[in-house]
py3Dmol code that shows the C-alpha trace and the ligand (Angstrom):
import py3Dmol

protein = """\
ATOM      1  CA  MET A   1      63.699 -39.470 -30.091  1.00  0.00           C
ATOM      2  CA  THR A   2      66.547 -37.094 -29.993  1.00  0.00           C
ATOM      3  CA  ARG A   3      65.915 -36.170 -33.601  1.00  0.00           C
ATOM      4  CA  PHE A   4      62.322 -35.182 -32.963  1.00  0.00           C
ATOM      5  CA  ASP A   5      63.202 -33.308 -29.859  1.00  0.00           C
ATOM      6  CA  GLU A   6      65.323 -31.183 -32.113  1.00  0.00           C
ATOM      7  CA  ALA A   7      62.519 -30.929 -34.620  1.00  0.00           C
ATOM      8  CA  ASP A   8      60.291 -29.598 -31.888  1.00  0.00           C
ATOM      9  CA  ALA A   9      62.708 -26.788 -31.353  1.00  0.00           C
ATOM     10  CA  LEU A  10      62.904 -25.931 -35.039  1.00  0.00           C
ATOM     11  CA  PRO A  11      59.809 -23.756 -35.391  1.00  0.00           C
ATOM     12  CA  VAL A  12      61.000 -21.720 -32.454  1.00  0.00           C
ATOM     13  CA  GLU A  13      64.259 -21.111 -34.196  1.00  0.00           C
ATOM     14  CA  GLY A  14      62.444 -20.382 -37.411  1.00  0.00           C
ATOM     15  CA  PHE A  15      60.208 -17.675 -35.916  1.00  0.00           C
ATOM     16  CA  GLY A  16      62.918 -15.067 -36.061  1.00  0.00           C
ATOM     17  CA  ARG A  17      64.348 -16.136 -39.342  1.00  0.00           C
ATOM     18  CA  THR A  18      63.516 -15.376 -42.920  1.00  0.00           C
ATOM     19  CA  ASP A  19      64.599 -17.523 -45.787  1.00  0.00           C
ATOM     20  CA  GLY A  20      68.021 -18.536 -44.762  1.00  0.00           C
ATOM     21  CA  PRO A  21      70.028 -21.431 -46.122  1.00  0.00           C
ATOM     22  CA  GLU A  22      69.583 -23.161 -42.813  1.00  0.00           C
ATOM     23  CA  ASP A  23      65.887 -23.581 -43.613  1.00  0.00           C
ATOM     24  CA  HIS A  24      66.699 -26.286 -46.107  1.00  0.00           C
ATOM     25  CA  THR A  25      68.246 -28.283 -43.362  1.00  0.00           C
ATOM     26  CA  ASP A  26      65.068 -27.951 -41.380  1.00  0.00           C
ATOM     27  CA  PRO A  27      63.028 -31.064 -42.109  1.00  0.00           C
ATOM     28  CA  GLY A  28      59.927 -29.359 -40.822  1.00  0.00           C
ATOM     29  CA  ASP A  29      60.097 -26.407 -43.215  1.00  0.00           C
ATOM     30  CA  VAL A  30      60.922 -28.647 -46.092  1.00  0.00           C
ATOM     31  CA  ALA A  31      57.933 -30.748 -45.357  1.00  0.00           C
ATOM     32  CA  PHE A  32      55.650 -27.699 -45.258  1.00  0.00           C
ATOM     33  CA  ASP A  33      57.017 -25.808 -48.257  1.00  0.00           C
ATOM     34  CA  ASP A  34      57.236 -28.805 -50.560  1.00  0.00           C
ATOM     35  CA  PRO A  35      54.091 -30.893 -50.819  1.00  0.00           C
ATOM     36  CA  GLU A  36      56.065 -33.598 -52.561  1.00  0.00           C
ATOM     37  CA  ALA A  37      58.513 -33.945 -49.772  1.00  0.00           C
ATOM     38  CA  PRO A  38      57.866 -36.517 -47.120  1.00  0.00           C
ATOM     39  CA  GLN A  39      55.638 -35.143 -44.376  1.00  0.00           C
ATOM     40  CA  PRO A  40      57.041 -35.134 -40.877  1.00  0.00           C
ATOM     41  CA  ASP A  41      54.511 -37.712 -39.849  1.00  0.00           C
ATOM     42  CA  GLU A  42      55.599 -40.005 -42.625  1.00  0.00           C
ATOM     43  CA  VAL A  43      59.200 -39.780 -41.677  1.00  0.00           C
ATOM     44  CA  CYS A  44      58.438 -39.980 -38.064  1.00  0.00           C
ATOM     45  CA  PRO A  45      59.339 -43.369 -36.736  1.00  0.00           C
ATOM     46  CA  GLY A  46      57.705 -42.496 -33.473  1.00  0.00           C
ATOM     47  CA  GLY A  47      54.185 -42.892 -34.886  1.00  0.00           C
ATOM     48  CA  ARG A  48      51.523 -41.029 -32.994  1.00  0.00           C
ATOM     49  CA  ALA A  49      53.869 -38.878 -30.990  1.00  0.00           C
ATOM     50  CA  GLY A  50      55.665 -37.766 -34.119  1.00  0.00           C
ATOM     51  CA  ARG A  51      52.422 -37.094 -35.959  1.00  0.00           C
ATOM     52  CA  ARG A  52      51.193 -34.956 -33.132  1.00  0.00           C
ATOM     53  CA  ARG A  53      54.383 -32.944 -33.063  1.00  0.00           C
ATOM     54  CA  GLY A  54      54.295 -32.510 -36.830  1.00  0.00           C
ATOM     55  CA  ALA A  55      50.738 -31.226 -36.738  1.00  0.00           C
ATOM     56  CA  ARG A  56      51.524 -28.845 -33.938  1.00  0.00           C
ATOM     57  CA  ARG A  57      54.527 -27.614 -35.854  1.00  0.00           C
ATOM     58  CA  ARG A  58      52.640 -26.942 -39.063  1.00  0.00           C
ATOM     59  CA  SER A  59      50.015 -25.083 -37.159  1.00  0.00           C
ATOM     60  CA  ALA A  60      52.660 -22.947 -35.546  1.00  0.00           C
ATOM     61  CA  VAL A  61      54.272 -22.174 -38.889  1.00  0.00           C
ATOM     62  CA  LEU A  62      50.920 -21.284 -40.437  1.00  0.00           C
ATOM     63  CA  THR A  63      50.066 -19.009 -37.554  1.00  0.00           C
ATOM     64  CA  ILE A  64      53.336 -17.184 -37.888  1.00  0.00           C
ATOM     65  CA  ALA A  65      53.253 -17.141 -41.665  1.00  0.00           C
ATOM     66  CA  VAL A  66      49.798 -15.617 -42.061  1.00  0.00           C
ATOM     67  CA  PRO A  67      50.554 -12.215 -40.548  1.00  0.00           C
ATOM     68  CA  SER A  68      53.764 -11.876 -42.550  1.00  0.00           C
ATOM     69  CA  ILE A  69      52.093 -12.398 -45.940  1.00  0.00           C
ATOM     70  CA  ALA A  70      48.612 -11.208 -45.087  1.00  0.00           C
ATOM     71  CA  VAL A  71      48.690  -8.595 -47.831  1.00  0.00           C
ATOM     72  CA  ILE A  72      48.556 -11.155 -50.625  1.00  0.00           C
ATOM     73  CA  GLY A  73      46.777 -14.271 -51.789  1.00  0.00           C
ATOM     74  CA  VAL A  74      44.817 -16.815 -49.896  1.00  0.00           C
ATOM     75  CA  ALA A  75      46.483 -15.958 -46.641  1.00  0.00           C
ATOM     76  CA  GLY A  76      45.150 -12.454 -47.007  1.00  0.00           C
ATOM     77  CA  ALA A  77      41.671 -13.812 -47.414  1.00  0.00           C
ATOM     78  CA  ALA A  78      42.255 -16.020 -44.415  1.00  0.00           C
ATOM     79  CA  ALA A  79      43.369 -13.027 -42.418  1.00  0.00           C
ATOM     80  CA  ALA A  80      40.312 -11.148 -43.600  1.00  0.00           C
ATOM     81  CA  THR A  81      38.214 -14.034 -42.362  1.00  0.00           C
ATOM     82  CA  ILE A  82      40.042 -14.292 -39.085  1.00  0.00           C
ATOM     83  CA  GLY A  83      39.881 -10.574 -38.535  1.00  0.00           C
ATOM     84  CA  PRO A  84      36.105 -10.275 -38.272  1.00  0.00           C
ATOM     85  CA  LEU A  85      36.002 -13.470 -36.274  1.00  0.00           C
ATOM     86  CA  ARG A  86      38.415 -12.021 -33.782  1.00  0.00           C
ATOM     87  CA  ALA A  87      36.632  -8.724 -33.814  1.00  0.00           C
ATOM     88  CA  HIS A  88      33.394 -10.561 -33.251  1.00  0.00           C
ATOM     89  CA  HIS A  89      35.004 -12.415 -30.405  1.00  0.00           C
ATOM     90  CA  HIS A  90      36.115  -9.155 -28.906  1.00  0.00           C
ATOM     91  CA  ASP A  91      32.695  -7.679 -29.386  1.00  0.00           C
ATOM     92  CA  THR A  92      31.203 -10.728 -27.760  1.00  0.00           C
ATOM     93  CA  THR A  93      33.598 -10.417 -24.886  1.00  0.00           C
ATOM     94  CA  ALA A  94      32.831  -6.736 -24.533  1.00  0.00           C
ATOM     95  CA  ALA A  95      29.119  -7.427 -24.809  1.00  0.00           C
ATOM     96  CA  SER A  96      29.425 -10.214 -22.279  1.00  0.00           C
ATOM     97  CA  SER A  97      31.286  -7.908 -19.932  1.00  0.00           C
ATOM     98  CA  SER A  98      28.678  -5.246 -20.522  1.00  0.00           C
ATOM     99  CA  ARG A  99      25.944  -7.748 -19.845  1.00  0.00           C
ATOM    100  CA  THR A 100      27.662  -8.844 -16.647  1.00  0.00           C
ATOM    101  CA  GLU A 101      27.953  -5.249 -15.545  1.00  0.00           C
ATOM    102  CA  ALA A 102      24.342  -4.555 -16.477  1.00  0.00           C
ATOM    103  CA  ALA A 103      23.273  -7.670 -14.584  1.00  0.00           C
ATOM    104  CA  ALA A 104      25.216  -6.520 -11.542  1.00  0.00           C
ATOM    105  CA  GLN A 105      23.636  -3.100 -11.775  1.00  0.00           C
ATOM    106  CA  ALA A 106      20.198  -4.639 -12.204  1.00  0.00           C
ATOM    107  CA  LYS A 107      20.823  -6.857  -9.197  1.00  0.00           C
ATOM    108  CA  ALA A 108      21.985  -3.906  -7.113  1.00  0.00           C
ATOM    109  CA  GLN A 109      19.015  -1.885  -8.273  1.00  0.00           C
ATOM    110  CA  ALA A 110      16.644  -4.737  -7.480  1.00  0.00           C
ATOM    111  CA  LEU A 111      18.194  -5.015  -4.040  1.00  0.00           C
ATOM    112  CA  ALA A 112      17.856  -1.276  -3.492  1.00  0.00           C
ATOM    113  CA  THR A 113      14.268  -1.390  -4.732  1.00  0.00           C
ATOM    114  CA  SER A 114      13.503  -4.306  -2.432  1.00  0.00           C
ATOM    115  CA  GLU A 115      15.019  -2.493   0.531  1.00  0.00           C
ATOM    116  CA  ALA A 116      13.106   0.668  -0.347  1.00  0.00           C
ATOM    117  CA  ARG A 117       9.911  -1.351  -0.634  1.00  0.00           C
ATOM    118  CA  ASP A 118      10.517  -2.983   2.751  1.00  0.00           C
ATOM    119  CA  ALA A 119      11.181   0.407   4.295  1.00  0.00           C
ATOM    120  CA  ALA A 120       8.012   1.802   2.725  1.00  0.00           C
ATOM    121  CA  GLN A 121       6.002  -1.157   4.033  1.00  0.00           C
ATOM    122  CA  ARG A 122       7.453  -0.686   7.512  1.00  0.00           C
ATOM    123  CA  ALA A 123       6.612   3.013   7.373  1.00  0.00           C
ATOM    124  CA  ALA A 124       3.084   2.225   6.182  1.00  0.00           C
ATOM    125  CA  ARG A 125       2.619  -0.283   9.014  1.00  0.00           C
ATOM    126  CA  ASP A 126       3.900   2.238  11.545  1.00  0.00           C
ATOM    127  CA  LYS A 127       1.620   4.883  10.110  1.00  0.00           C
ATOM    128  CA  ALA A 128      -1.392   2.552  10.180  1.00  0.00           C
ATOM    129  CA  ARG A 129      -0.588   1.552  13.768  1.00  0.00           C
ATOM    130  CA  THR A 130      -0.260   5.183  14.795  1.00  0.00           C
ATOM    131  CA  ALA A 131      -3.516   6.061  13.022  1.00  0.00           C
ATOM    132  CA  LEU A 132      -5.273   3.178  14.788  1.00  0.00           C
ATOM    133  CA  GLN A 133      -3.942   4.305  18.151  1.00  0.00           C
ATOM    134  CA  LEU A 134      -5.108   7.848  17.439  1.00  0.00           C
ATOM    135  CA  ARG A 135      -8.551   6.596  16.413  1.00  0.00           C
ATOM    136  CA  GLU A 136      -8.820   4.474  19.550  1.00  0.00           C
ATOM    137  CA  ALA A 137      -7.751   7.403  21.728  1.00  0.00           C
ATOM    138  CA  ALA A 138     -10.250   9.659  19.953  1.00  0.00           C
ATOM    139  CA  ALA A 139     -12.984   7.060  20.451  1.00  0.00           C
ATOM    140  CA  ARG A 140     -12.182   6.803  24.171  1.00  0.00           C
ATOM    141  CA  LYS A 141     -12.151  10.598  24.444  1.00  0.00           C
ATOM    142  CA  ALA A 142     -15.446  10.883  22.550  1.00  0.00           C
ATOM    143  CA  ALA A 143     -17.020   8.180  24.722  1.00  0.00           C
ATOM    144  CA  ALA A 144     -15.823   9.961  27.835  1.00  0.00           C
ATOM    145  CA  GLU A 145     -17.123  13.261  26.541  1.00  0.00           C
ATOM    146  CA  ALA A 146     -20.304  11.928  24.942  1.00  0.00           C
ATOM    147  CA  PRO A 147     -23.276  13.997  26.038  1.00  0.00           C
ATOM    148  CA  ARG A 148     -25.391  12.233  28.594  1.00  0.00           C
ATOM    149  CA  PHE A 149     -28.173  14.758  27.968  1.00  0.00           C
ATOM    150  CA  VAL A 150     -29.382  16.774  24.992  1.00  0.00           C
ATOM    151  CA  LEU A 151     -32.216  19.246  24.496  1.00  0.00           C
ATOM    152  CA  PRO A 152     -35.392  17.703  23.063  1.00  0.00           C
ATOM    153  CA  ILE A 153     -35.488  20.316  20.302  1.00  0.00           C
ATOM    154  CA  SER A 154     -32.265  21.109  18.432  1.00  0.00           C
ATOM    155  CA  PHE A 155     -33.290  24.484  16.990  1.00  0.00           C
ATOM    156  CA  HIS A 156     -35.842  26.765  18.525  1.00  0.00           C
ATOM    157  CA  SER A 157     -36.193  30.325  19.701  1.00  0.00           C
ATOM    158  CA  GLY A 158     -36.866  30.547  23.408  1.00  0.00           C
ATOM    159  CA  LEU A 159     -39.690  29.001  25.354  1.00  0.00           C
ATOM    160  CA  SER A 160     -43.351  29.846  24.957  1.00  0.00           C
ATOM    161  CA  ALA A 161     -44.369  28.732  28.456  1.00  0.00           C
ATOM    162  CA  LEU A 162     -42.488  28.074  31.692  1.00  0.00           C
ATOM    163  CA  PHE A 163     -43.066  25.681  34.555  1.00  0.00           C
ATOM    164  CA  GLY A 164     -45.648  26.812  37.145  1.00  0.00           C
ATOM    165  CA  GLN A 165     -47.217  29.271  34.854  1.00  0.00           C
ATOM    166  CA  ALA A 166     -50.960  29.696  35.134  1.00  0.00           C
ATOM    167  CA  GLY A 167     -53.170  29.507  32.077  1.00  0.00           C
ATOM    168  CA  THR A 168     -56.817  29.422  31.199  1.00  0.00           C
ATOM    169  CA  HIS A 169     -56.679  26.089  29.457  1.00  0.00           C
ATOM    170  CA  TRP A 170     -54.663  24.328  32.193  1.00  0.00           C
ATOM    171  CA  MET A 171     -56.520  22.607  35.006  1.00  0.00           C
ATOM    172  CA  GLN A 172     -53.550  23.356  37.250  1.00  0.00           C
ATOM    173  CA  LEU A 173     -50.269  25.230  37.090  1.00  0.00           C
ATOM    174  CA  HIS A 174     -48.170  24.410  34.077  1.00  0.00           C
ATOM    175  CA  THR A 175     -46.185  21.252  34.815  1.00  0.00           C
ATOM    176  CA  GLY A 176     -43.562  21.583  32.076  1.00  0.00           C
ATOM    177  CA  ILE A 177     -41.950  23.939  29.564  1.00  0.00           C
ATOM    178  CA  ASP A 178     -43.127  24.578  26.022  1.00  0.00           C
ATOM    179  CA  PHE A 179     -40.896  24.727  22.948  1.00  0.00           C
ATOM    180  CA  PRO A 180     -42.676  26.744  20.217  1.00  0.00           C
ATOM    181  CA  VAL A 181     -41.896  24.724  17.079  1.00  0.00           C
ATOM    182  CA  PRO A 182     -43.812  23.893  13.889  1.00  0.00           C
ATOM    183  CA  GLU A 183     -45.626  20.598  13.589  1.00  0.00           C
ATOM    184  CA  GLY A 184     -43.342  17.773  12.498  1.00  0.00           C
ATOM    185  CA  THR A 185     -40.201  19.089  14.194  1.00  0.00           C
ATOM    186  CA  PRO A 186     -37.933  16.190  15.264  1.00  0.00           C
ATOM    187  CA  VAL A 187     -38.013  15.470  18.988  1.00  0.00           C
ATOM    188  CA  HIS A 188     -34.846  14.020  20.529  1.00  0.00           C
ATOM    189  CA  ALA A 189     -34.410  11.738  23.495  1.00  0.00           C
ATOM    190  CA  VAL A 190     -33.045  13.924  26.310  1.00  0.00           C
ATOM    191  CA  THR A 191     -31.508  10.861  27.931  1.00  0.00           C
ATOM    192  CA  GLY A 192     -30.919   7.309  26.925  1.00  0.00           C
ATOM    193  CA  GLY A 193     -33.468   4.869  28.215  1.00  0.00           C
ATOM    194  CA  THR A 194     -36.640   3.023  27.471  1.00  0.00           C
ATOM    195  CA  VAL A 195     -39.584   4.469  25.575  1.00  0.00           C
ATOM    196  CA  THR A 196     -43.311   3.969  26.035  1.00  0.00           C
ATOM    197  CA  THR A 197     -46.080   5.772  24.172  1.00  0.00           C
ATOM    198  CA  GLU A 198     -49.673   6.540  25.006  1.00  0.00           C
ATOM    199  CA  TRP A 199     -52.637   8.726  24.211  1.00  0.00           C
ATOM    200  CA  ASN A 200     -53.808  11.221  26.855  1.00  0.00           C
ATOM    201  CA  PRO A 201     -56.805  13.569  26.359  1.00  0.00           C
ATOM    202  CA  PHE A 202     -54.837  16.470  27.803  1.00  0.00           C
ATOM    203  CA  TYR A 203     -51.322  15.667  26.528  1.00  0.00           C
ATOM    204  CA  GLY A 204     -52.395  14.136  23.252  1.00  0.00           C
ATOM    205  CA  TYR A 205     -49.934  11.635  21.757  1.00  0.00           C
ATOM    206  CA  MET A 206     -47.084  11.411  24.232  1.00  0.00           C
ATOM    207  CA  VAL A 207     -43.802   9.593  24.867  1.00  0.00           C
ATOM    208  CA  LYS A 208     -42.527   8.658  28.324  1.00  0.00           C
ATOM    209  CA  LEU A 209     -38.814   7.935  28.391  1.00  0.00           C
ATOM    210  CA  THR A 210     -37.362   6.292  31.496  1.00  0.00           C
ATOM    211  CA  ALA A 211     -33.621   6.871  32.022  1.00  0.00           C
ATOM    212  CA  PRO A 212     -31.412   4.301  33.814  1.00  0.00           C
ATOM    213  CA  ASP A 213     -31.454   6.485  36.959  1.00  0.00           C
ATOM    214  CA  GLY A 214     -35.274   6.340  37.033  1.00  0.00           C
ATOM    215  CA  THR A 215     -35.892   9.873  35.767  1.00  0.00           C
ATOM    216  CA  VAL A 216     -38.890   9.934  33.413  1.00  0.00           C
ATOM    217  CA  THR A 217     -39.124  12.648  30.744  1.00  0.00           C
ATOM    218  CA  TRP A 218     -42.383  13.376  28.953  1.00  0.00           C
ATOM    219  CA  TYR A 219     -42.800  14.597  25.353  1.00  0.00           C
ATOM    220  CA  CYS A 220     -46.367  15.717  24.637  1.00  0.00           C
ATOM    221  CA  HIS A 221     -48.825  16.975  21.943  1.00  0.00           C
ATOM    222  CA  LEU A 222     -46.889  14.912  19.345  1.00  0.00           C
ATOM    223  CA  SER A 223     -48.036  14.522  15.777  1.00  0.00           C
ATOM    224  CA  SER A 224     -46.389  11.104  15.325  1.00  0.00           C
ATOM    225  CA  TYR A 225     -43.964   8.633  16.841  1.00  0.00           C
ATOM    226  CA  ARG A 226     -40.605   7.582  15.483  1.00  0.00           C
ATOM    227  CA  VAL A 227     -40.044   5.006  18.214  1.00  0.00           C
ATOM    228  CA  ARG A 228     -43.029   3.378  19.872  1.00  0.00           C
ATOM    229  CA  SER A 229     -41.186   1.286  22.429  1.00  0.00           C
ATOM    230  CA  GLY A 230     -37.848  -0.064  23.459  1.00  0.00           C
ATOM    231  CA  HIS A 231     -34.393   1.307  24.104  1.00  0.00           C
ATOM    232  CA  VAL A 232     -33.125   4.569  22.686  1.00  0.00           C
ATOM    233  CA  LYS A 233     -29.820   6.392  22.943  1.00  0.00           C
ATOM    234  CA  VAL A 234     -29.477   9.978  24.056  1.00  0.00           C
ATOM    235  CA  GLY A 235     -30.121  12.279  21.092  1.00  0.00           C
ATOM    236  CA  ASP A 236     -32.127   9.736  19.071  1.00  0.00           C
ATOM    237  CA  ILE A 237     -35.145  11.155  17.274  1.00  0.00           C
ATOM    238  CA  ILE A 238     -38.072   9.526  19.013  1.00  0.00           C
ATOM    239  CA  ALA A 239     -41.049  11.491  17.623  1.00  0.00           C
ATOM    240  CA  TYR A 240     -42.259  14.613  15.775  1.00  0.00           C
ATOM    241  CA  SER A 241     -43.918  17.585  17.414  1.00  0.00           C
ATOM    242  CA  GLY A 242     -47.582  18.423  16.883  1.00  0.00           C
ATOM    243  CA  ASP A 243     -50.730  19.950  18.350  1.00  0.00           C
ATOM    244  CA  THR A 244     -52.635  16.963  19.701  1.00  0.00           C
ATOM    245  CA  GLY A 245     -54.535  16.879  22.996  1.00  0.00           C
ATOM    246  CA  ASN A 246     -55.363  20.004  25.009  1.00  0.00           C
ATOM    247  CA  SER A 247     -53.147  22.350  22.974  1.00  0.00           C
ATOM    248  CA  THR A 248     -53.552  25.869  21.654  1.00  0.00           C
ATOM    249  CA  GLY A 249     -51.055  25.495  18.838  1.00  0.00           C
ATOM    250  CA  PRO A 250     -48.083  23.469  17.596  1.00  0.00           C
ATOM    251  CA  HIS A 251     -45.396  23.114  20.251  1.00  0.00           C
ATOM    252  CA  LEU A 252     -43.558  20.519  22.305  1.00  0.00           C
ATOM    253  CA  HIS A 253     -44.574  20.244  25.943  1.00  0.00           C
ATOM    254  CA  PHE A 254     -41.694  18.750  27.961  1.00  0.00           C
ATOM    255  CA  GLU A 255     -41.787  17.474  31.566  1.00  0.00           C
ATOM    256  CA  VAL A 256     -39.277  15.916  33.972  1.00  0.00           C
ATOM    257  CA  HIS A 257     -40.339  13.418  36.695  1.00  0.00           C
ATOM    258  CA  PRO A 258     -37.429  12.361  38.913  1.00  0.00           C
ATOM    259  CA  ASP A 259     -37.890   8.711  39.923  1.00  0.00           C
ATOM    260  CA  GLY A 260     -41.211   8.776  38.107  1.00  0.00           C
ATOM    261  CA  GLY A 261     -42.631  11.058  40.843  1.00  0.00           C
ATOM    262  CA  PRO A 262     -44.170  14.543  40.638  1.00  0.00           C
ATOM    263  CA  ALA A 263     -42.995  16.897  37.881  1.00  0.00           C
ATOM    264  CA  VAL A 264     -40.168  19.331  38.626  1.00  0.00           C
ATOM    265  CA  ASP A 265     -39.193  22.491  36.768  1.00  0.00           C
ATOM    266  CA  PRO A 266     -37.349  21.297  33.642  1.00  0.00           C
ATOM    267  CA  LEU A 267     -35.380  24.538  33.250  1.00  0.00           C
ATOM    268  CA  PRO A 268     -33.071  24.247  36.287  1.00  0.00           C
ATOM    269  CA  TRP A 269     -32.914  20.499  35.694  1.00  0.00           C
ATOM    270  CA  LEU A 270     -31.581  21.127  32.165  1.00  0.00           C
ATOM    271  CA  LEU A 271     -29.327  23.987  33.276  1.00  0.00           C
ATOM    272  CA  ALA A 272     -27.785  21.694  35.912  1.00  0.00           C
ATOM    273  CA  ARG A 273     -26.862  19.346  33.050  1.00  0.00           C
ATOM    274  CA  GLY A 274     -25.248  22.049  30.938  1.00  0.00           C
ATOM    275  CA  LEU A 275     -28.258  22.639  28.708  1.00  0.00           C
ATOM    276  CA  ASP A 276     -30.008  25.972  28.327  1.00  0.00           C
ATOM    277  CA  PRO A 277     -33.269  25.847  26.353  1.00  0.00           C
ATOM    278  CA  ARG A 278     -33.952  29.584  26.628  1.00  0.00           C
TER     279      ARG A 278
END
"""
ligand_1 = """\
1
ZN
Zn -46.929 22.813 27.952
"""
view = py3Dmol.view(width=600, height=400)
view.addModel(protein, "pdb")
view.setStyle({"model": 0}, {"cartoon": {"style": "trace"}})
view.addModel(ligand_1, "xyz")
view.setStyle({"model": 1}, {"stick": {}})
view.zoomTo()
view.show()
């Protein structure tokens, strides 16, 4: 094996050499340069090990030889073939590196986008929660400030008759106040409560609305009813004004009966509740 150990070293020695006389003593070079000469494998008594070394050696010689004679012949063509392959490999490597970088950037961008989305969702939730709290607070405030009383007529100009006033067509002193409005004007519930309706020859079609505290308000000379019975909320339209019963013209006659008793002057009663019908 000593001989082939030396042969292994030969290509290394040969790398730096040109065609020197020593080359002819190199069994490896002889084998490569002269096809007729015995190949290293054939002269190798070591069998497989020798064949492997010989193959490795030829490959090394070819690799070294190609660049040195690349300008001519088949080796030039081989170099031309190898060149693009290597260039392609480099391109592939560069492209792969570029792809890796792009993937990293995409990943970072996706992460940033995800974080931004999470932040936006948190902000939206906070905003929605704040809006809900504001709405709830506004609802509580509105409920606390909701009017417990409203005027029976939303738009009118003054009163045409006051409480206690004497008149030729009244059997007694006037027991309510009159709102001079055209027939069909909406009439609102002054309080919440329960509605009943009836016909009276003097008051015409009328509504009696009983509030939870027992106060009964009357709405008289109506042309029609919106609500005939049952519960109403303060401000609900319960009927439309008219000229029915003992009336000298379209208007709403309004009365207040605390605890369902005798009528009281509606004007101070309304004023005491923050409402001025004048
Ligand atoms: Zn009246």
